N, C-alpha and C positions, 0 to 999 in steps of 0.2 A: 101672274101679275109681276111686273118688273119691280125690283127694289132699287131705288136710286140713292140709298143711304150713303154709299160711297162709290164714286165713279172716277174713271180716268178720262181726262179731257181729250177732245179731238185736237190733234196737233199735226199741221202740215209737214210732210216728209218724215214724220216720226211714227205715228200710230197706224202703220200699214198692217197687212195681215200677218207678216212675220213677227212683228212686235207684239201684236195682240195674242198670237199663239204662245209666245214666250211669257207674257204677263199672266196668261190664264194658268200656266203651270205654278204660278206663285199665289194667285187668288182665284178661287172658284166662283166667288159671288159678286165681286165688284163689277159694275156695269162698264163695258169698254165701248169706245167710240171709234169710228173710222176717221180718216182724214176727211176734210171737206171735199165733196164731189159736186161739180157744177152740173146744172141741168143739161147744158150743152154737151158735156162729156158723155152723159148717159144717152141723150137723144141722138147725138150725131157721132158718137164714138163706139167703142167696143164695150158692151155691157160687162163681159167677164173680166176684162182688164181692171175695171174700177170697182166692181161689186162682188166678185167671188171671195168667199171667206171659208175658213175651216169650221166644220160643225162644232169642234171643241171650243170655239170662241164664245158661244152663248153664255150669258146674255150679251148681245152686241147690238149697238145702234149705229145707223148710218146718218151722217150729217150732210145735208144738201145745201148748195149755194145757188140762189136764183131769186127772181122777183116776179116772174110771170106765173100767175096762179094756175093757168091751164097746163103749162110745162111742168110745174112742180107737182101737180096732181098726177100727171102721166108718169113722171119719174117715181113718185111715191108708190104707184101701182107696181112698177117694175121692181123697185126695191123690195116690196112685200113678197113678190114671187121668189126672190132670192132667200127669203127666210129671216130677214132682220126683225128684231124685237121692238124697235122704235125707229121713228124717223124724226130727225132734229133739223130745224131750219136755222141757218147761220144768220144772225142779225148782230154779230159782234165783231167780225173781222174788219180792221181799219185800213188795210193796205190799199194803195192807190190802184193797183191792178184790179182788185175785185170791185172797188167803187166804180170804176169805169164801166163795169158790166152790171151796175146797180145790184150789187151783192154785198152782204155784210152789214156793218154798223150804220152805214148811210141810210139804211131802211128804217132806222128808229125815227127818222123825220117823217115817215109815211106809215103811221100806225094802221090806218084804214086798209092800205094795201097789204100789210103784213097779216092783218085779220082775214082778209079775203084769201090770201095764200093758204093760211091755216085751215080756213073753212073748206076750201076746195080739196086740199090734201086729205083732211080728215074724212070728207065725204067719199073719197076714193079708196080708202083702206080701212081695215079693221084694227090695225095696230096703233098705238099712241103716236100723236104728232106733238112735238115739243118745240120750244123756241129758246135759243141761247142768245143773250144780248148783253149790252153794257148798262151802266146806270144812267148814261146820257151820252151826248155827242156835242163837241164844241161848246157853244153857248146854251145849248138846250140841255142844261145839266141840273135843273131844279128838281126837287123831289116831286113837285106837282106834275112836271112833265113826265117823269118816270111812272108815276102813279097812273096818269092818263094813258100812257102807252100800254101798260099792263092791262088796264081795264078794257081798252078797245080790243086788244088781241084776245083777251079772255072772252069777250062777247063773240069773237069769231070761232070760239070752240076750244081754245088752248087751255089746258088744265095744269100744265107743268112749265115753269119758267126757270131756266138756268141763268143766273145773273152773275156776270163778271163784275166784281165789286169796285170797279173804277170806270170813269168815263173814257171815251175815245176822243182823241184829237185828230180830226180827219185831214188836216193840212199842217205840215210843219214837223210832224213826228213820224218816224218810221214805225213799222209794225213792232219791231223789237222795243223801241222806246215806249210805245203804247202799252207794253206789258209791264213797264217799270216806272215811267215818269209820272203819269197822272196818279195822285195818291189813292190808296185803297180806302174805302169807306164802308166797312162792314155794317155799322148801324143802319145804313140806308137799306141794305138787304133785309136786315132783321125787321125793319119797319114795314117792308112790303108784306112779310108774313103776318104781321099783326093786322094790317089793313085788309089783307085778302086771306083769311084763315082757311077758306075753302080751297085755295090753290096749293099746289105742291111747289115750294120754293127751294131751289138748290143753289147753294153759294159756291162761287168759283173765284179764284184769284189769290195768289200769295200764300196758299196753304202748303206748308212745308213739313208738316209732321202729323201723325195720327192724334197727338195730343191736341194740336190746333183744331183738327177736325171734330174731335169730341166736344170741345168748347163751343164751336159753331152750332153743333147739333142741339144745343140747348135752346136755340133761337129759330132754326130753320129745319127743313125736312131732310136735307141731304147736303153732301159736300162733294165737290169735284176737285180732284188734284190734277195738276198739269205737269209742269217741267220736273218737279221733284220725283214724280213717279217714273219718269223716263231716265233721268240722270242717276237716280238711286232706287232702282226698281224693287229692291228687296224690302223697301219700306212697306210694301203691300203684304209681306209674309204673315203678319198677324191680323190682317183685316178680317178674315173669315171668323176668327175666334172673337175678336174684339167687337165687331159690329153686327155679326150675323149669328153668333152663338154656336158656331161650328166647333166640333170637338176633334178636328183634324190633328194628326200628329204634327209636332213641331218640324218645320221644314228647314233643310240645310241648303246652302248655295250649291254645294257639290251635287246634291240630288237634282236640283233644277237643271243643271248642265247635263247630267246623265239622262234625264227625261226628255231633254230637248234634242239630244243626238239623233234618235230615229227620225225625227222630223227633218233635221238638217240633211240627213242621208237621203231621204225621199226627195227633198227639194233639189239637192245636187244632181240626183239621177234625172230630174226633169229639165236640167239645164240652168237652174238658178245659180248665180255666182255666190260664193260663200260670204263675201263682204256685204251682200244685201241682207243677210241675216245677222252676221256677227256684229255689225255696227249697232244693233239694238241691245246687245248684251254687254257692252263695254263697261257699264256701270254696275254690273251685278256684284262685284266685290268692292264697291264704294266704301272707303274708310276702313277697309280690312287690311290686316298685315299682308304685304306682298300683292295688294290689289293693283298697284302700278305695274307689276310684272304682267299681270293678266291683260290689262289694257294695252300695254306696249307691245306684247307679243302678237295679240290679235291685230292691232293697228299696222304692224310692220309686215305681217304675213298673210292675213286673210284677203287682201286685195289682189294678190298675185293670181295670174290667169289659171294656174294649175292647182290653186289652193283647194285642199280637200279636208275631210273630217279629221285628219291627223293634226291639223292646226288647232282644232278645239281641244283634242286630247293633250297636246303639248302645252297649250296655255294653261289648262287645268292642272297639269303636273307641276308647272312652275309656281302657281299660286298656292298649291297645297304643300309643296316640298321646299320651295324657295330656290 
């Protein structure tokens, strides 16, 4: 059974397989999510390009974007064959591009359709199907609207709701602004748990520390961390001990780099460019002495066409010795 007590949010252009492998070296238990993958990309693209992941990434969930119940069910079956532990439906992304494809937060206005999508997906697979959504959209932002949405989708078979604790404004704000401008309202998510105690309610949005996560866990079943886990990944180093009772030895940043090196070497041998991996580890020495040297050296050298593993060794030497 998957534990969603602490998870890392799906983030476009960030949580790819390289990033997830790296994060798994820091935490063995936090649930990791893919970037959103659209049904069209799976049905009409290359499966492996979008769905292949490393076995070490478990537990790992795939997030799907779409609104056609039949297509979503077919994609769910395909994803299950790849070995994912959960399938999540994106009902929270506010970008114009996904709205035009009837994907993301705009679906909150069509709860019956979302319920049908969940129902058909769940009937097609044996792994959990979850929904990630906002507290509301535009003027549909009352608690009664949110409660009605959750009830309808629950009746479609969804048992786990990941709630970004702010509404989305679908016209007039960019996706970036939608992550900051609408105010956070954690009590709204807490209230959902009180009103639906039988459901698993996961809180997302503005969680920047494990101390914050612990406070939220007094009211909800789990917490999802987003940008902070990417920009300051070592925040996850104590997750296993703090939330899962693991007795793992204390981890050092240097050890994470050393454990990542064999993976990088394997990927380089396959033709992967170093910058495609190194960009995810820039924040490893966040707020540490000489951390800027690490970021600067990688940023200035990893993008070069002939960049090899020596760039990682040199960056590590600079941050350790100054």
